[in-house]
C-alpha positions as CSV (number, residue, x, y, z in Angstrom):
1,M,172.9,79.4,103.3
2,E,170.4,76.9,103.0
3,R,168.1,77.1,100.6
4,L,164.5,75.6,100.3
5,S,162.2,75.0,98.2
6,G,158.7,73.0,97.3
7,A,157.2,71.5,100.2
8,A,159.8,72.2,102.0
9,V,158.8,76.3,102.8
10,D,157.1,76.0,106.2
11,A,155.5,78.8,107.1
12,A,158.5,79.5,110.1
13,G,160.8,79.7,107.4
14,F,158.9,81.8,104.6
15,R,158.2,84.4,107.5
16,D,162.1,84.3,108.7
17,V,163.2,84.8,104.8
18,L,160.4,87.6,104.0
19,G,161.0,89.7,107.5
20,R,164.8,90.2,106.0
21,F,162.1,92.5,103.7
22,A,162.0,96.0,105.4
23,T,158.3,97.6,105.2
24,G,157.1,100.1,106.7
25,I,154.2,100.1,109.2
26,T,150.4,101.3,108.3
27,V,147.2,101.2,110.9
28,V,144.0,100.8,108.8
29,A,141.0,103.0,110.4
30,G,138.0,103.8,109.5
31,L,134.7,103.7,111.5
32,D,132.1,100.8,111.7
33,G,128.1,101.1,110.8
34,D,127.8,102.7,114.8
35,G,130.2,105.3,114.1
36,R,132.9,103.4,116.6
37,P,136.5,103.2,115.8
38,A,137.7,100.0,114.1
39,G,141.3,99.7,113.0
40,F,144.3,96.9,112.8
41,A,148.1,97.6,111.8
42,C,149.1,96.6,108.8
43,Q,153.4,96.2,107.6
44,S,151.8,94.8,103.9
45,F,150.6,97.9,101.8
46,A,151.9,98.8,98.7
47,S,150.4,101.4,95.9
48,L,149.3,99.5,92.9
49,S,148.5,102.6,90.2
50,L,148.9,106.2,89.4
51,D,146.3,106.0,87.2
52,P,143.7,106.1,88.6
53,P,145.0,106.0,91.9
54,L,144.9,103.0,93.8
55,V,146.5,101.1,96.5
56,M,146.3,97.8,97.6
57,L,146.8,95.7,101.3
58,A,146.8,92.8,102.2
59,V,144.4,91.7,105.4
60,G,144.4,88.6,107.8
61,R,141.5,86.6,107.0
62,Q,140.9,85.9,111.3
63,S,140.4,90.1,111.4
64,S,137.7,91.0,113.8
65,S,138.0,94.4,112.8
66,W,138.2,94.4,108.9
67,P,134.8,93.7,108.6
68,R,133.5,95.8,110.6
69,I,136.1,98.2,108.3
70,A,135.4,96.8,105.2
71,G,131.3,97.0,106.0
72,T,131.3,101.0,105.4
73,G,134.0,100.8,102.5
74,R,135.7,103.6,103.0
75,F,138.9,103.4,105.5
76,C,142.1,105.3,105.9
77,V,145.8,103.8,105.5
78,N,147.9,106.0,108.1
79,I,151.8,106.0,107.4
80,L,152.8,105.2,111.2
81,A,156.0,107.7,112.2
82,A,158.6,106.3,114.7
83,H,157.5,107.5,117.8
84,Q,154.5,105.5,117.4
85,Q,155.5,102.1,118.2
86,D,153.4,101.8,120.9
87,V,150.0,103.1,118.7
88,C,151.3,100.2,115.9
89,A,151.5,97.8,119.1
90,A,147.7,98.8,121.0
91,L,146.1,98.4,117.3
92,G,148.1,95.3,116.6
93,R,146.7,93.5,119.4
94,S,143.1,91.6,119.0
95,G,140.2,92.3,121.1
96,P,138.4,95.1,122.4
97,G,140.0,98.7,123.5
98,K,142.5,98.6,120.9
99,F,141.8,102.5,120.2
100,D,141.9,102.8,124.8
101,G,144.4,106.3,124.7
102,V,145.1,106.0,120.8
103,L,144.5,110.0,119.7
104,W,142.7,110.8,117.0
105,T,139.9,112.3,114.8
106,T,137.5,111.9,112.2
107,G,138.9,112.3,108.2
108,E,136.2,114.0,105.9
109,H,135.6,110.9,104.1
110,G,134.7,109.0,107.5
111,T,137.8,107.1,108.2
112,V,140.1,107.0,111.1
113,H,142.9,109.5,110.9
114,L,145.9,109.2,114.2
115,D,147.5,112.0,115.2
116,G,151.4,112.2,114.8
117,A,151.2,110.0,111.9
118,L,153.4,110.9,109.3
119,A,150.3,110.6,106.4
120,H,147.1,109.8,105.8
121,V,145.9,108.1,102.6
122,D,142.0,107.5,102.3
123,C,140.0,104.7,100.8
124,A,137.7,103.3,99.4
125,V,137.3,99.5,98.6
126,Q,137.9,98.7,94.9
127,A,137.9,94.6,95.4
128,V,138.4,92.4,97.6
129,Y,140.4,88.9,96.7
130,E,140.3,85.7,98.9
131,E,144.7,84.3,98.8
132,G,145.3,81.8,101.0
133,D,145.1,82.9,104.5
134,H,144.3,86.7,103.3
135,Y,142.5,89.6,101.8
136,L,144.0,91.3,98.8
137,V,142.3,94.7,98.9
138,T,142.8,97.0,96.1
139,A,141.4,100.5,97.3
140,R,140.6,104.3,95.4
141,V,142.7,106.9,97.2
142,L,140.3,108.8,97.6
143,A,142.1,111.7,99.5
144,L,145.9,112.2,100.7
145,D,147.7,114.3,103.6
146,A,151.6,114.0,105.1
147,R,153.6,116.0,107.5
148,E,157.0,117.2,105.7
149,D,158.7,116.2,109.1
150,G,159.0,113.2,111.2
151,R,160.4,109.4,110.9
152,P,159.2,106.5,109.4
153,L,158.1,103.2,111.9
154,L,159.9,100.5,110.2
155,Y,159.9,96.3,110.3
156,F,162.6,94.8,110.3
157,R,163.3,90.7,111.2
158,S,160.6,90.9,113.9
159,R,161.7,94.0,115.1
160,Y,160.9,97.5,114.8
161,A,163.4,99.7,113.2
162,V,163.6,103.8,112.8
163,G,164.4,104.5,109.0
164,A,167.7,107.3,109.3
165,F,166.6,110.0,106.8
């Protein structure tokens, strides 16, 4: 095993090593100021605090969707199910038309709930920090719902994986 340290840690090596940590895949989505859906695929999501209930996520600073969502201050973290690889691919790309063919409803807090997701976590932005090439977003949880059935969509070593539960 090659050991990297200090200046030897480059983006490719960093991505390769951290890609060995399996993550769930989410779609962060909300309505923009004009009431249109905006969203992006996000695998950097975690719980932060139970009291008060807070979550955190990392958003690429180059994201064109995040400013549209941040402007309203509310979003839903949709935890994707194994059958939603196509939804992840659609919301993971850049440009217009990301929601074409994606089924969704408006949540009670003006957020975007994707049909078929394992869970929905409605949030209000608490704070945004600029860290490297990302924003670190902390958010207060407003509402939760979850399905009892289904398996998660995971990401491992730059590929989709399905959790065997």
